[in-house]
N, CA and C atoms as a LAMMPS dump frame, in Angstrom:
ITEM: TIMESTEP
0
ITEM: NUMBER OF ATOMS
408
ITEM: BOX BOUNDS ff ff ff
-5.0000000000000000e+02 5.0000000000000000e+02
-5.0000000000000000e+02 5.0000000000000000e+02
-5.0000000000000000e+02 5.0000000000000000e+02
ITEM: ATOMS id mol type element x y z
1 1 1 N -7.211 6.949 -11.08
2 1 2 C -7 5.586 -10.689
3 1 3 C -7.024 5.484 -9.169
4 2 1 N -8.008 4.827 -8.68
5 2 2 C -8.185 4.668 -7.236
6 2 3 C -7.473 3.4 -6.752
7 3 1 N -7.186 3.367 -5.46
8 3 2 C -6.468 2.222 -4.894
9 3 3 C -7.397 1.08 -4.484
10 4 1 N -8.705 1.272 -4.592
11 4 2 C -9.672 0.306 -4.062
12 4 3 C -9.401 -1.13 -4.512
13 5 1 N -9.033 -1.331 -5.767
14 5 2 C -8.813 -2.695 -6.257
15 5 3 C -7.413 -3.229 -5.928
16 6 1 N -6.572 -2.417 -5.294
17 6 2 C -5.22 -2.834 -4.932
18 6 3 C -5.067 -3.126 -3.438
19 7 1 N -6.163 -3.08 -2.713
20 7 2 C -6.12 -3.295 -1.259
21 7 3 C -5.991 -4.781 -0.968
22 8 1 N -5.008 -5.115 -0.131
23 8 2 C -4.827 -6.508 0.283
24 8 3 C -5.541 -6.745 1.597
25 9 1 N -6.291 -7.81 1.62
26 9 2 C -7.054 -8.13 2.828
27 9 3 C -6.562 -9.417 3.472
28 10 1 N -5.423 -9.905 2.991
29 10 2 C -4.808 -11.096 3.584
30 10 3 C -3.631 -10.646 4.445
31 11 1 N -3.871 -10.485 5.716
32 11 2 C -2.842 -10.005 6.621
33 11 3 C -2.928 -10.768 7.931
34 12 1 N -1.851 -10.719 8.667
35 12 2 C -1.776 -11.386 9.962
36 12 3 C -2.054 -10.368 11.057
37 13 1 N -2.956 -10.709 11.957
38 13 2 C -3.325 -9.827 13.064
39 13 3 C -2.6 -10.287 14.325
40 14 1 N -2.028 -9.316 15.032
41 14 2 C -1.392 -9.609 16.31
42 14 3 C -1.989 -8.707 17.381
43 15 1 N -1.89 -9.161 18.607
44 15 2 C -2.379 -8.418 19.761
45 15 3 C -1.401 -7.296 20.103
46 16 1 N -1.899 -6.114 20.455
47 16 2 C -0.998 -4.995 20.748
48 16 3 C -0.129 -5.21 21.986
49 17 1 N -0.5 -6.158 22.811
50 17 2 C 0.253 -6.356 24.043
51 17 3 C 1.162 -7.578 23.987
52 18 1 N 1.371 -8.122 22.785
53 18 2 C 2.362 -9.179 22.599
54 18 3 C 3.747 -8.595 22.804
55 19 1 N 4.66 -9.431 23.216
56 19 2 C 6.053 -9.027 23.303
57 19 3 C 6.686 -9.052 21.923
58 20 1 N 7.691 -8.199 21.726
59 20 2 C 8.338 -8.125 20.418
60 20 3 C 9.004 -9.424 20.018
61 21 1 N 9.618 -10.106 20.971
62 21 2 C 10.295 -11.352 20.624
63 21 3 C 9.321 -12.366 20.035
64 22 1 N 8.082 -12.337 20.458
65 22 2 C 7.078 -13.274 19.962
66 22 3 C 6.661 -12.974 18.526
67 23 1 N 6.833 -11.759 18.064
68 23 2 C 6.35 -11.395 16.73
69 23 3 C 7.452 -11.142 15.704
70 24 1 N 8.699 -11.106 16.114
71 24 2 C 9.788 -10.791 15.168
72 24 3 C 9.85 -11.78 14.012
73 25 1 N 9.737 -13.067 14.297
74 25 2 C 9.795 -14.068 13.227
75 25 3 C 8.625 -13.888 12.265
76 26 1 N 7.445 -13.627 12.803
77 26 2 C 6.27 -13.4 11.956
78 26 3 C 6.473 -12.177 11.077
79 27 1 N 7.094 -11.162 11.635
80 27 2 C 7.331 -9.924 10.891
81 27 3 C 8.339 -10.14 9.759
82 28 1 N 9.328 -10.968 9.982
83 28 2 C 10.285 -11.276 8.917
84 28 3 C 9.611 -12.024 7.773
85 29 1 N 8.629 -12.861 8.089
86 29 2 C 7.922 -13.626 7.069
87 29 3 C 6.906 -12.783 6.309
88 30 1 N 6.26 -11.827 6.971
89 30 2 C 5.142 -11.099 6.378
90 30 3 C 5.436 -9.641 6.032
91 31 1 N 6.497 -9.058 6.485
92 31 2 C 6.925 -7.662 6.306
93 31 3 C 6.055 -6.643 7.03
94 32 1 N 4.794 -6.968 7.287
95 32 2 C 3.919 -6.061 8.032
96 32 3 C 2.888 -6.888 8.796
97 33 1 N 2.597 -6.451 10.007
98 33 2 C 1.585 -7.103 10.834
99 33 3 C 0.539 -6.075 11.237
100 34 1 N -0.706 -6.49 11.252
101 34 2 C -1.792 -5.61 11.675
102 34 3 C -1.962 -5.778 13.175
103 35 1 N -1.976 -4.66 13.883
104 35 2 C -2.085 -4.683 15.34
105 35 3 C -3.497 -4.263 15.722
106 36 1 N -4.236 -5.219 16.297
107 36 2 C -5.588 -4.915 16.753
108 36 3 C -6.03 -5.982 17.748
109 37 1 N -7.021 -5.619 18.535
110 37 2 C -7.666 -6.611 19.393
111 37 3 C -9.099 -6.764 18.903
112 38 1 N -9.956 -7.377 19.683
113 38 2 C -11.323 -7.641 19.24
114 38 3 C -12.09 -6.376 18.855
115 39 1 N -11.805 -5.286 19.511
116 39 2 C -12.638 -4.099 19.321
117 39 3 C -11.949 -2.907 18.672
118 40 1 N -10.615 -2.914 18.573
119 40 2 C -9.941 -1.71 18.103
120 40 3 C -8.736 -2.019 17.221
121 41 1 N -8.61 -1.232 16.141
122 41 2 C -7.44 -1.261 15.278
123 41 3 C -6.438 -0.256 15.839
124 42 1 N -5.202 -0.702 16.065
125 42 2 C -4.176 0.183 16.617
126 42 3 C -3.208 0.701 15.564
127 43 1 N -2.945 -0.108 14.56
128 43 2 C -2.004 0.311 13.532
129 43 3 C -1.359 -0.885 12.876
130 44 1 N -0.265 -0.602 12.182
131 44 2 C 0.497 -1.67 11.542
132 44 3 C 1.933 -1.619 12.054
133 45 1 N 2.54 -2.783 12.134
134 45 2 C 3.907 -2.899 12.633
135 45 3 C 4.807 -3.36 11.496
136 46 1 N 5.871 -2.598 11.248
137 46 2 C 6.868 -2.966 10.248
138 46 3 C 8.222 -3.095 10.94
139 47 1 N 9.182 -3.632 10.225
140 47 2 C 10.522 -3.759 10.787
141 47 3 C 11.099 -2.385 11.115
142 48 1 N 10.778 -1.378 10.318
143 48 2 C 11.25 -0.012 10.604
144 48 3 C 10.767 0.473 11.962
145 49 1 N 9.553 0.084 12.351
146 49 2 C 9.036 0.476 13.659
147 49 3 C 9.895 -0.099 14.777
148 50 1 N 10.288 -1.353 14.624
149 50 2 C 11.101 -2.005 15.657
150 50 3 C 12.499 -1.4 15.705
151 51 1 N 13.063 -1.118 14.549
152 51 2 C 14.41 -0.539 14.499
153 51 3 C 14.431 0.857 15.102
154 52 1 N 13.422 1.662 14.802
155 52 2 C 13.429 3.04 15.288
156 52 3 C 12.929 3.181 16.73
157 53 1 N 12.258 2.167 17.258
158 53 2 C 11.749 2.264 18.622
159 53 3 C 11.703 0.868 19.248
160 54 1 N 12.851 0.326 19.604
161 54 2 C 12.922 -1.056 20.093
162 54 3 C 12.414 -1.216 21.534
163 55 1 N 11.128 -1.232 21.695
164 55 2 C 10.516 -1.406 23.006
165 55 3 C 10.248 -2.891 23.25
166 56 1 N 9.553 -3.19 24.324
167 56 2 C 9.267 -4.579 24.666
168 56 3 C 7.914 -5.021 24.122
169 57 1 N 6.91 -4.153 24.234
170 57 2 C 5.568 -4.485 23.763
171 57 3 C 5.323 -3.914 22.369
172 58 1 N 4.543 -4.615 21.581
173 58 2 C 4.214 -4.182 20.221
174 58 3 C 3.616 -2.782 20.222
175 59 1 N 2.677 -2.522 21.112
176 59 2 C 1.969 -1.236 21.111
177 59 3 C 2.91 -0.053 21.315
178 60 1 N 4.009 -0.278 22.025
179 60 2 C 4.963 0.804 22.269
180 60 3 C 5.863 1.085 21.072
181 61 1 N 5.886 0.181 20.102
182 61 2 C 6.748 0.337 18.925
183 61 3 C 6.043 0.99 17.746
184 62 1 N 4.732 1.045 17.795
185 62 2 C 3.978 1.538 16.639
186 62 3 C 4.292 2.99 16.338
187 63 1 N 4.569 3.257 15.071
188 63 2 C 4.656 4.649 14.636
189 63 3 C 3.302 4.988 14.008
190 64 1 N 2.957 6.239 14.01
191 64 2 C 1.648 6.648 13.502
192 64 3 C 1.644 6.601 11.981
193 65 1 N 0.756 5.812 11.456
194 65 2 C 0.54 5.731 10.006
195 65 3 C -0.955 5.875 9.803
196 66 1 N -1.361 7.028 9.346
197 66 2 C -2.795 7.281 9.225
198 66 3 C -3.426 6.408 8.156
199 67 1 N -4.701 6.128 8.342
200 67 2 C -5.45 5.372 7.349
201 67 3 C -5.597 6.203 6.086
202 68 1 N -5.294 5.608 4.942
203 68 2 C -5.607 6.253 3.677
204 68 3 C -6.964 5.727 3.244
205 69 1 N -7.692 6.521 2.518
206 69 2 C -9.034 6.146 2.101
207 69 3 C -8.984 5.282 0.848
208 70 1 N -9.86 4.31 0.783
209 70 2 C -9.887 3.396 -0.37
210 70 3 C -10.218 4.116 -1.672
211 71 1 N -10.776 5.309 -1.596
212 71 2 C -11.122 6.074 -2.796
213 71 3 C -10.024 7.047 -3.22
214 72 1 N -8.906 7.078 -2.486
215 72 2 C -7.799 7.953 -2.884
216 72 3 C -7.135 7.414 -4.143
217 73 1 N -6.471 8.294 -4.839
218 73 2 C -5.786 7.89 -6.068
219 73 3 C -4.444 7.243 -5.738
220 74 1 N -3.951 6.475 -6.686
221 74 2 C -2.647 5.835 -6.543
222 74 3 C -1.576 6.897 -6.297
223 75 1 N -1.626 7.991 -7.042
224 75 2 C -0.629 9.055 -6.897
225 75 3 C -0.664 9.671 -5.498
226 76 1 N -1.859 9.905 -4.959
227 76 2 C -1.974 10.484 -3.619
228 76 3 C -1.382 9.557 -2.563
229 77 1 N -1.636 8.27 -2.699
230 77 2 C -1.155 7.318 -1.704
231 77 3 C 0.361 7.157 -1.796
232 78 1 N 0.906 7.123 -3.001
233 78 2 C 2.364 7.057 -3.138
234 78 3 C 3.003 8.303 -2.523
235 79 1 N 2.397 9.45 -2.749
236 79 2 C 2.901 10.69 -2.158
237 79 3 C 2.887 10.615 -0.628
238 80 1 N 1.804 10.097 -0.067
239 80 2 C 1.71 9.934 1.391
240 80 3 C 2.779 8.973 1.892
241 81 1 N 2.997 7.884 1.172
242 81 2 C 4.032 6.917 1.562
243 81 3 C 5.411 7.562 1.553
244 82 1 N 5.673 8.372 0.551
245 82 2 C 6.96 9.059 0.481
246 82 3 C 7.11 10.063 1.616
247 83 1 N 6.033 10.737 1.971
248 83 2 C 6.066 11.729 3.049
249 83 3 C 6.396 11.084 4.382
250 84 1 N 5.763 9.946 4.682
251 84 2 C 5.977 9.29 5.983
252 84 3 C 7.053 8.204 5.917
253 85 1 N 7.688 8.057 4.735
254 85 2 C 8.792 7.122 4.534
255 85 3 C 8.41 5.683 4.911
256 86 1 N 7.388 5.169 4.225
257 86 2 C 6.964 3.787 4.449
258 86 3 C 6.597 3.124 3.131
259 87 1 N 6.625 1.811 3.119
260 87 2 C 6.278 1.045 1.925
261 87 3 C 4.899 0.414 2.023
262 88 1 N 4.219 0.652 3.123
263 88 2 C 2.885 0.08 3.323
264 88 3 C 2.062 1.023 4.199
265 89 1 N 0.787 1.143 3.868
266 89 2 C -0.121 1.96 4.68
267 89 3 C -1.424 1.203 4.905
268 90 1 N -2.053 1.455 6.054
269 90 2 C -3.377 0.876 6.293
270 90 3 C -4.429 1.656 5.508
271 91 1 N -5.455 0.942 5.063
272 91 2 C -6.52 1.546 4.271
273 91 3 C -7.822 1.447 5.05
274 92 1 N -8.617 2.514 4.958
275 92 2 C -9.89 2.517 5.657
276 92 3 C -11.035 2.991 4.793
277 93 1 N -12.217 2.648 5.245
278 93 2 C -13.455 3.18 4.68
279 93 3 C -14.277 3.681 5.849
280 94 1 N -14.722 4.917 5.769
281 94 2 C -15.474 5.545 6.857
282 94 3 C -14.727 5.458 8.187
283 95 1 N -13.391 5.565 8.125
284 95 2 C -12.576 5.553 9.335
285 95 3 C -12.313 4.183 9.917
286 96 1 N -12.799 3.123 9.273
287 96 2 C -12.581 1.758 9.757
288 96 3 C -11.55 1.046 8.897
289 97 1 N -10.62 0.369 9.535
290 97 2 C -9.568 -0.367 8.844
291 97 3 C -10.159 -1.494 8.008
292 98 1 N -9.711 -1.582 6.727
293 98 2 C -10.2 -2.665 5.864
294 98 3 C -9.077 -3.463 5.204
295 99 1 N -7.85 -2.936 5.176
296 99 2 C -6.774 -3.667 4.53
297 99 3 C -5.491 -2.862 4.425
298 100 1 N -4.586 -3.359 3.588
299 100 2 C -3.27 -2.747 3.425
300 100 3 C -3.007 -2.455 1.952
301 101 1 N -2.204 -1.445 1.714
302 101 2 C -1.76 -1.141 0.354
303 101 3 C -0.237 -0.993 0.392
304 102 1 N 0.421 -1.603 -0.618
305 102 2 C 1.87 -1.662 -0.659
306 102 3 C 2.412 -0.832 -1.82
307 103 1 N 3.493 -0.111 -1.546
308 103 2 C 4.087 0.774 -2.548
309 103 3 C 4.525 0.003 -3.794
310 104 1 N 5.156 -1.155 -3.626
311 104 2 C 5.635 -1.897 -4.799
312 104 3 C 4.471 -2.33 -5.692
313 105 1 N 3.324 -2.637 -5.106
314 105 2 C 2.161 -3.009 -5.908
315 105 3 C 1.562 -1.797 -6.626
316 106 1 N 1.631 -0.637 -5.992
317 106 2 C 1.162 0.593 -6.645
318 106 3 C 2.047 0.924 -7.847
319 107 1 N 3.368 0.82 -7.667
320 107 2 C 4.291 1.079 -8.77
321 107 3 C 4.099 0.067 -9.896
322 108 1 N 3.905 -1.196 -9.547
323 108 2 C 3.679 -2.228 -10.558
324 108 3 C 2.412 -1.925 -11.36
325 109 1 N 1.361 -1.524 -10.659
326 109 2 C 0.105 -1.185 -11.324
327 109 3 C 0.318 -0.014 -12.288
328 110 1 N 0.986 1.036 -11.828
329 110 2 C 1.244 2.194 -12.693
330 110 3 C 2.08 1.808 -13.906
331 111 1 N 3.066 0.97 -13.698
332 111 2 C 3.923 0.537 -14.797
333 111 3 C 3.115 -0.239 -15.84
334 112 1 N 2.294 -1.17 -15.387
335 112 2 C 1.464 -1.951 -16.309
336 112 3 C 0.453 -1.054 -17.027
337 113 1 N -0.116 -0.113 -16.302
338 113 2 C -1.08 0.815 -16.895
339 113 3 C -0.415 1.662 -17.98
340 114 1 N 0.79 2.135 -17.691
341 114 2 C 1.524 2.94 -18.674
342 114 3 C 1.865 2.127 -19.915
343 115 1 N 2.23 0.858 -19.736
344 115 2 C 2.509 -0.002 -20.89
345 115 3 C 1.259 -0.2 -21.742
346 116 1 N 0.116 -0.385 -21.099
347 116 2 C -1.145 -0.516 -21.832
348 116 3 C -1.45 0.75 -22.631
349 117 1 N -1.244 1.902 -22.003
350 117 2 C -1.473 3.169 -22.705
351 117 3 C -0.531 3.32 -23.891
352 118 1 N 0.717 2.976 -23.687
353 118 2 C 1.698 3.086 -24.761
354 118 3 C 1.323 2.184 -25.941
355 119 1 N 0.907 0.955 -25.649
356 119 2 C 0.48 0.028 -26.697
357 119 3 C -0.741 0.562 -27.425
358 120 1 N -1.686 1.091 -26.685
359 120 2 C -2.902 1.655 -27.272
360 120 3 C -2.572 2.826 -28.197
361 121 1 N -1.668 3.682 -27.756
362 121 2 C -1.264 4.837 -28.569
363 121 3 C -0.593 4.369 -29.856
364 122 1 N 0.272 3.375 -29.752
365 122 2 C 0.945 2.853 -30.948
366 122 3 C -0.058 2.256 -31.933
367 123 1 N -1.031 1.493 -31.415
368 123 2 C -2.045 0.891 -32.285
369 123 3 C -2.893 1.961 -32.963
370 124 1 N -3.27 2.989 -32.238
371 124 2 C -4.074 4.06 -32.828
372 124 3 C -3.279 4.857 -33.85
373 125 1 N -2.005 5.05 -33.569
374 125 2 C -1.148 5.777 -34.507
375 125 3 C -1.024 5.008 -35.815
376 126 1 N -0.831 3.704 -35.724
377 126 2 C -0.755 2.877 -36.941
378 126 3 C -2.071 2.91 -37.714
379 127 1 N -3.171 2.847 -37.007
380 127 2 C -4.485 2.9 -37.668
381 127 3 C -4.686 4.236 -38.374
382 128 1 N -4.278 5.324 -37.752
383 128 2 C -4.409 6.645 -38.372
384 128 3 C -3.507 6.769 -39.6
385 129 1 N -2.313 6.203 -39.528
386 129 2 C -1.384 6.279 -40.662
387 129 3 C -1.937 5.575 -41.892
388 130 1 N -2.739 4.518 -41.676
389 130 2 C -3.346 3.798 -42.79
390 130 3 C -4.265 4.702 -43.602
391 131 1 N -4.972 5.578 -42.909
392 131 2 C -5.989 6.396 -43.556
393 131 3 C -5.515 7.798 -43.904
394 132 1 N -4.378 8.16 -43.422
395 132 2 C -3.878 9.511 -43.685
396 132 3 C -3.126 9.524 -45.003
397 133 1 N -3.49 10.442 -45.847
398 133 2 C -2.785 10.626 -47.11
399 133 3 C -2.411 12.108 -47.213
400 134 1 N -1.16 12.354 -47.541
401 134 2 C -0.763 13.747 -47.673
402 134 3 C -1.462 14.407 -48.867
403 135 1 N -1.792 15.666 -48.708
404 135 2 C -2.433 16.407 -49.808
405 135 3 C -1.385 16.787 -50.841
406 136 1 N -1.753 16.616 -52.112
407 136 2 C -0.814 16.941 -53.197
408 136 3 C -1.257 18.195 -53.896
């Protein structure tokens, strides 16, 4: 199961040289902001970044969150999120930023997928029971 269909492309972009006071309200509303200018992607800003490094400019607060590839599996990305202790990671294709992936959406997808599998197994089991007769 790849993350490609779980990538969110609706995000707010902020300039890396904005002051933190200018973006705090936006961050409370959106939980994550994409930091880039016209030519370069710098990273993503979360509230954890501000708490752990309360600088004045956005660019000084960014913690390193590497791009995960859109072809990575859900399990690999959740593992990466757990390793770097974050709930959101930037996603890239060929090293270029294309969107965001969120841990809660990955877990929701896995949960729904598991329910579908469980239902499928139950239906197949019932179908097999119809045709199975013990040998006498």
